[in-house]
N, C-alpha and C positions, 0 to 999 in steps of 0.2 A: 510343613509349616515354613513360610517364607522367612528369610533372614531379616535382620533389622533394616529399617528404612534408612536412607541417607540422612545425615545430620539435619539438613534443611527441612526434610519432611517431618522430623520429630517436632517441629514447631520452634526452631531456634529463633530467638527474638532479635529484631532489629528495631530500635526505637520503641520497644515495648509492644510491637505488633507481630503476630505470627506470620511467617513468610507464606504459609499456605493460604491464609485468609486475607492477606493484605491486598488492597487495590493496586493495580499496576501503576507504577510511577511513569512519568512522561518518558524517562530514559528507556523503560521497558518497551513502550509503544514505538519509540523511534528506532530502537535496535531490532525490532521484529516487524518492521514495515515489510509488506509482501512484495513490493517492487523495488528492484535495485535501481540506483541512479542511472546505470547504463541502459536498463530497460525503459526507464522513463524518458531518457534522451532519444532512444530509437523510436518510441511511440510518438514523441514530440515531433520528430522530423517527418515521419510518415503522415501524421495528421496534418502537418503544415503543408506538405506537398499537395495533399488532397484539397486543403483549404485554399491554397494559392491557385490551383487550377479552377476552382469554383469562382474565386474572385476575378480571375482573368476572363472567364466566360461571361460573368455578369457585367464586368466592366465593358467588354466588347458589345454585349447585348444593349447596354444603356447608351454607349457613346458611338458605336459603330467604328471605332478606331482601335486597331491592335496596339498602336503606340501608347495611347492613353491607358488602355486596359493593362498593358504591360507595366506602365509606370505605377498604376494603382496597386497591382499585385506585388511589385517589387518593394514598394514603400511599406506594405504591411507585413512582409515576411519576417523581418528581424524582430520587430516588436512582439508579434504574436508567438514566435518561437520562445522568446524569453517568458512571456506571460503564461503560456501553456505549461512550460517546464516547471515554473514555480507553482502553478495550480496543481499539477500532477504530484509533485513532491509534497505539497501541503496535504492533499488527500491521502497520500500513502501513509501519513502519520495519524490519520483519524481512524479510530477503531470502529466507528459506527458502520453497521452493515457488513462487517466482516466476521468470520468465524475463527476463533482461536482454538487450536487443538489442545486437548487436556494434557497436562504434564504426564510424562511416562509413568511416574510412580503412582499416580491416581489410577491409570489403566491397570497396572499390575495389582494394585490393592483390590480393585473391583473383580478382577479375574480370579483371585485367590480367596475370595470371601466364601464362607460356607454356603450362602444362598446361590452363588453362581455355580458351585460345584454340584449342587443337587438338581440343577435344571438341565 
C-alpha cells in the first residue's frame, strides 16, 4: 500500500478550493509556458531572416532595383522582429491546443490502484 499523498494532494484548501480540482491560475500558465524566452528569440531571428529574404526577392521582382528592394527589406526587419517576438510570447501563454502532463501524484495513484494491478 502506498504511503500518504503529499499535503497538497490531500486537498489542502486555498481560498476554499481544492488544489487538485482548481482551475489553473494565470500565473500557473505563465510559469509553465512551453517555450523559453531565449527559444522564442532564436525562432524570431530565424523567421525574420527568412522573411527578409522573401521581402528582398519580392521587392526586386516588383521594382527591378536591388537598392530599392534592400531599402524595403531593411525597413521592415526591426518592426517585424519586435512584432513576432511579442506574438510568440503571447502564444506561449495560451494553453489552447497544448497538452499538459498529469501531475506525478495522479500517475502514481493510477498505477497503484487495484484495477491497474489486476490488468
